[in-house]
RODO-2510 file (C-alpha; in nm, 4 decimals, decimal comma):
residues 155
     n   res          X          Y          Z
     1     g     9,3059    13,8942    12,0011
     2     d     9,5574    13,7164    11,7759
     3     i     9,3851    13,5537    11,4738
     4     a     9,5312    13,2477    11,2964
     5     y     9,4150    12,9696    11,0663
     6     k     9,3158    12,6390    11,2291
     7     y     9,4123    12,3207    11,0450
     8     i     9,2401    12,0022    11,1697
     9     t     9,3817    11,6541    11,1051
    10     s     9,2799    11,3101    11,2282
    11     s     9,5661    11,3177    11,4806
    12     g     9,5218    11,6709    11,6149
    13     y     9,5048    12,0335    11,5082
    14     a     9,7342    12,3337    11,4715
    15     y     9,7072    12,7105    11,4438
    16     f     9,9334    12,8995    11,2037
    17     k     9,9708    13,2238    11,0108
    18     p    10,1224    13,2151    10,6626
    19     g    10,4122    13,4439    10,5845
    20     f    10,2373    13,5909    10,2798
    21     g     9,9526    13,8415    10,2572
    22     p     9,7819    14,0373    10,5317
    23     s     9,6903    13,8846    10,8690
    24     p     9,3779    13,6680    10,8461
    25     s     9,0385    13,8007    10,9499
    26     i     8,7749    13,5994    11,1331
    27     g     8,6117    13,3628    10,8819
    28     d     8,9027    13,3660    10,6318
    29     s     9,0127    13,0373    10,4792
    30     l     9,3016    12,9007    10,2741
    31     t     9,3395    12,6193    10,0243
    32     t     9,5707    12,3307    10,1126
    33     a     9,7303    12,1233     9,8412
    34     e     9,8982    11,8523    10,0480
    35     a     9,9634    11,7745    10,4137
    36     k    10,1763    11,5228    10,5991
    37     h    10,1318    11,4539    10,9663
    38     r    10,3705    11,2270    11,1460
    39     l    10,3313    11,0447    11,4758
    40     e    10,6128    10,8671    11,6565
    41     h    10,5501    10,6497    11,9580
    42     l    10,7143    10,4090    12,1984
    43     s    10,5160    10,0880    12,2603
    44     i    10,5456     9,8555    12,5585
    45     p    10,3674     9,5234    12,4928
    46     l    10,2249     9,2724    12,7378
    47     a    10,1300     8,9571    12,5484
    48     i    10,0502     8,5913    12,6005
    49     k    10,2145     8,3504    12,3549
    50     y    10,1995     7,9779    12,2941
    51     t    10,4352     7,7747    12,0732
    52     v    10,3309     7,4746    11,8636
    53     v    10,6287     7,2783    11,7293
    54     n    10,6425     7,0330    11,4400
    55     k    10,9642     6,8775    11,3023
    56     k    11,0441     7,1639    11,0632
    57     i    10,7838     7,4305    11,1462
    58     s    10,6996     7,6105    11,4691
    59     i    10,4144     7,8593    11,5105
    60     t    10,3904     8,1004    11,8032
    61     p    10,0635     8,2953    11,8050
    62     g    10,0261     8,5729    12,0608
    63     a     9,7809     8,8383    12,1750
    64     g     9,7885     9,1164    12,4289
    65     i     9,7805     9,4888    12,4944
    66     e    10,0319     9,7659    12,4402
    67     a    10,0917    10,0871    12,6287
    68     n    10,1809    10,3502    12,3652
    69     f    10,3552    10,6769    12,4480
    70     i    10,3399    10,9372    12,1690
    71     t    10,6820    11,1025    12,1563
    72     k    10,6314    11,3270    11,8532
    73     a    10,3314    11,4647    11,6607
    74     n    10,4023    11,7173    11,3867
    75     l    10,2504    11,8527    11,0667
    76     e    10,3764    11,9828    10,7331
    77     v    10,1129    12,1450    10,5114
    78     d    10,1240    12,3208    10,1720
    79     i     9,9005    12,6280    10,1833
    80     e     9,8152    12,8628     9,9013
    81     d     9,6045    13,1590     9,8019
    82     p     9,5504    13,2814     9,4436
    83     f     9,8949    13,4493     9,4397
    84     n    10,1194    13,2615     9,6852
    85     k    10,2204    12,9149     9,7984
    86     e    10,4011    12,8217    10,1198
    87     i    10,4940    12,5146    10,3259
    88     v    10,4127    12,5511    10,6951
    89     v    10,5795    12,3197    10,9479
    90     v    10,4161    12,2709    11,2887
    91     r    10,6406    12,0975    11,5434
    92     k    10,3644    12,0038    11,7907
    93     l    10,0013    11,9234    11,7198
    94     n     9,7348    12,0256    11,9704
    95     g     9,4653    11,7760    12,0637
    96     t     9,6974    11,4739    12,0520
    97     k     9,7195    11,2592    12,3646
    98     s    10,0592    11,1554    12,4966
    99     f     9,9353    10,8005    12,5804
   100     y     9,6913    10,5435    12,4390
   101     w     9,6183    10,1694    12,4671
   102     s     9,6130     9,9224    12,1793
   103     f     9,5386     9,5540    12,1185
   104     v     9,8069     9,3506    11,9399
   105     a     9,7934     9,0053    11,7789
   106     d    10,0805     8,8332    11,6015
   107     a    10,2082     8,4932    11,4945
   108     e    10,5725     8,4021    11,4485
   109     i    10,6239     8,1229    11,1961
   110     k    10,9663     7,9541    11,1830
   111     y    11,0795     7,7060    10,9208
   112     k    11,3859     7,5097    11,0283
   113     v    11,6100     7,4614    10,7246
   114     n    11,8735     7,2700    10,9249
   115     q    12,0147     7,2595    11,2810
   116     k    12,1730     7,6054    11,2501
   117     l    11,9465     7,7946    11,0080
   118     s    11,5798     7,8890    11,0175
   119     i    11,3601     8,1306    10,8212
   120     n    11,1108     8,3472    11,0131
   121     l    10,7883     8,5248    10,9157
   122     r    10,5876     8,7378    11,1601
   123     p    10,2569     8,9072    11,0692
   124     v    10,1346     9,1620    11,3294
   125     y     9,8022     9,3439    11,3689
   126     r     9,7541     9,6415    11,6041
   127     t     9,4425     9,8449    11,6763
   128     a     9,3930    10,1230    11,9285
   129     i     9,1376    10,0632    12,2035
   130     s     9,1551    10,4225    12,3276
   131     p     9,1709    10,7336    12,1048
   132     i     9,4934    10,9220    12,0317
   133     t     9,3076    11,2542    12,0269
   134     k     9,1510    11,4758    12,2921
   135     n     8,9515    11,7975    12,2546
   136     n     8,9470    11,7459    11,8772
   137     v     8,6476    11,7275    11,6433
   138     v     8,7692    11,3822    11,5376
   139     e     8,8348    11,0827    11,7660
   140     t     9,1068    10,8722    11,6050
   141     f     9,1802    10,5030    11,6687
   142     p     9,4796    10,4006    11,4535
   143     n     9,5278    10,0439    11,3374
   144     s     9,8032     9,8781    11,1394
   145     f     9,9105     9,5517    10,9832
   146     g    10,2722     9,4605    10,9194
   147     i    10,4851     9,1641    10,8215
   148     g    10,8397     9,0999    10,9379
   149     a    11,0748     8,8458    10,7840
   150     g    11,4172     8,7247    10,8876
   151     v    11,6759     8,4525    10,9152
   152     t    11,8056     8,2999    11,2401
   153     i    12,1560     8,1544    11,2470
   154     k    12,2694     7,9580    11,5539
   155     l    12,6418     7,9750    11,6128
***
């Protein structure tokens, strides 16, 4: 018997009631100006790697799977009607799984400057092989690409 607005995102959905105006009726809607949804997860990789070494350069490509545990899924959305504006914060999204699988591929490239110093570059690609959503109108398979860089100093 309690009526609320449903906000659907690609990573889940949430029900909320704004603090302004009367309680919503069935079929009511609101305008949203901006929304941010944030997912945090812990990943445990299992990968196969192989190293190719030259005098100054070594390349270590790898591929495998990751077990991903979603530890946090929240939403912040700006809602408004013709007279009011409000930011609603939802601490837990519905329809988000707590676990999903992903494929990962990377390659670590090391350039040996001298015996004690090397420069590292590591591109990484990840793509989900199982959805992060359940009981949602959208099935979501996140993917990402990143590049790490660093310096190794041997003491």
